[in-house]
N, C-alpha and C positions, 0 to 999 in steps of 0.2 A: 589088733593089735594087743597086746598082753598087759595084763593089768598087775602091779605089784603094790605091795603093802607098805613100803618105807619109800619117802620122798627121794632119801639119797641111791638107794639101789636103783630106784626107777631112772634117775636121772643118769646114772653111771652106765647104765643098761642100755640108753638110749645113745650114748656116747660111743659105746663098743660097738652098737650094731652101724652105726652111721659109720665108724671106722672101718668096720668088717665090709659095708656095702661099696664104700669106695675104692678098698683094696681088690675087692673082686671084681670092679668093674673098670679094670685099667683100661681096656679097648672103647670103653665109652669117654671115657674121660680122656680128653686131647690135650694132656700136659706137655709141653714141650720138655724131652729129656737128654736132647744132644744141644750141648753150648759151643761146641766147638766153631768158631768164626775163623782162624786162621792156621792154615797148614804150610811149614817151610820143608823143602826136601832138598838136602845136602846130597848130592852124590861124589862120593871120592874118583879121584882121578882113575884108580884100578876098579870101581864099582861094578859089578857082573860082568866082569872080564874086558874091562873098558868098552862097554856095549852100553847103549840107551835102554835104560830101564822104564817102563810102564809101570804107573802105580795106580792103584785103583783104592780109593776110600769108599767104602759099601757102607750105606745107611738101609738097613733093613727095616720095615716098619711093622712087622707082624713075628710073632714067635715062630710060625713055621717057615719062613724066609729066613729067620736067624740061625735056628737050627741046620736048615739045609747049608747056609754058608758055612756055619760051625764045623761041618764034617768034612769040608774041602781044604785041600791043601791049595797053593796058586798054581801048580800046574792044572787039577781039576777044573778051579774056578776059570781062569783065562779060556780054556776049553768052552766051558760053558756058559759064560757070562752073557753071551747073546741069546741063548735059549732062557736064561734066568729072566732076562729083562722081558721076554715074549711071553714067559709064563706069568710073571708077578710084573705087568706094567705100572700098578699103581702102590706094589706093596716094597719097592727099592728105588733108592736114588744112587748114582755113581758120579762121582770126581774123578775125572780121568788128569794125571799128572805124568808128562814125559820128561824123565830127568835124563839131562847129558852128564857124562862124566867130566868130572872137574867143576863143574858149575851148580848152582843153588838156585831154586825158584821157590817163590810164597805165592800161596794161592788163597784168596780169600772163600770163604765157603759161604755159598749164596744157594740154600734148598727152597724146592717149594714148600716141603711141609717138614718142621724140625722134630715132630713127634716119633722120632726114631728109637729102635728098642737098643740098638749098639752103633759102633762105628768099626768095621773090620778093614784092615788094611792088606791088600794083597800086592806083592811086586813080582814082575816077572822076569826073575832070574834065569838063565841060562838052565835049560833040564839036564846038564851034566853037573850042576852046583846042587849038593843035598841041601835038604832043609824044607819044611813047610811054606816058608816065607810069605806067613801071615800073622796077624796081631790083631787083635782086639782092643782099641783104645779105651780109655777112661773118658765115659762120656760127658761130664760134667767140666773137664778142661775146656779152656778158651783157644787155647793155641797149643799146638805140637809142633815137633821137629823132629823128623824122619831122616836119619841117616844112611845112607845107602853105601854099604861095604864091599870088598871083594866079594866076600862069599855069603853075606845076610846084611839084615839091616836092623836099626836100634831106634827106639822112640824115646823122645825127653818130654817131659811134661815141663 
């Protein structure tokens, strides 16, 4: 341990060191980072060419998984999500919602582990409809509403 000559400097240095250590050990400190408890999905009558839309709320628990998911659009994600689950069985959770045009569904979020890096939404729009169909949610919100439109979706907090 380092010794300092002035009492005030020593005390500030210890607090700074503790703050630095806590910020550097994010993976060791399991602080819940996702406050999401409820999601409502509203599908307009003409959503996704009047087709059922699968919505995945993906909760990555590591930076590597988050980085991988953040590079994908919805088409790439839905083609690969089973492989992602097999490759990272303990590093992500997925909540699946099937949205029928003209109806809404509210889902209570019950995860095994709330220590997620983010919440990423993927919507399975028809491949002929351009767009990424991906959105990263604010993690501290307790409730969100996802509105599925004809060509894209929007999120309300």
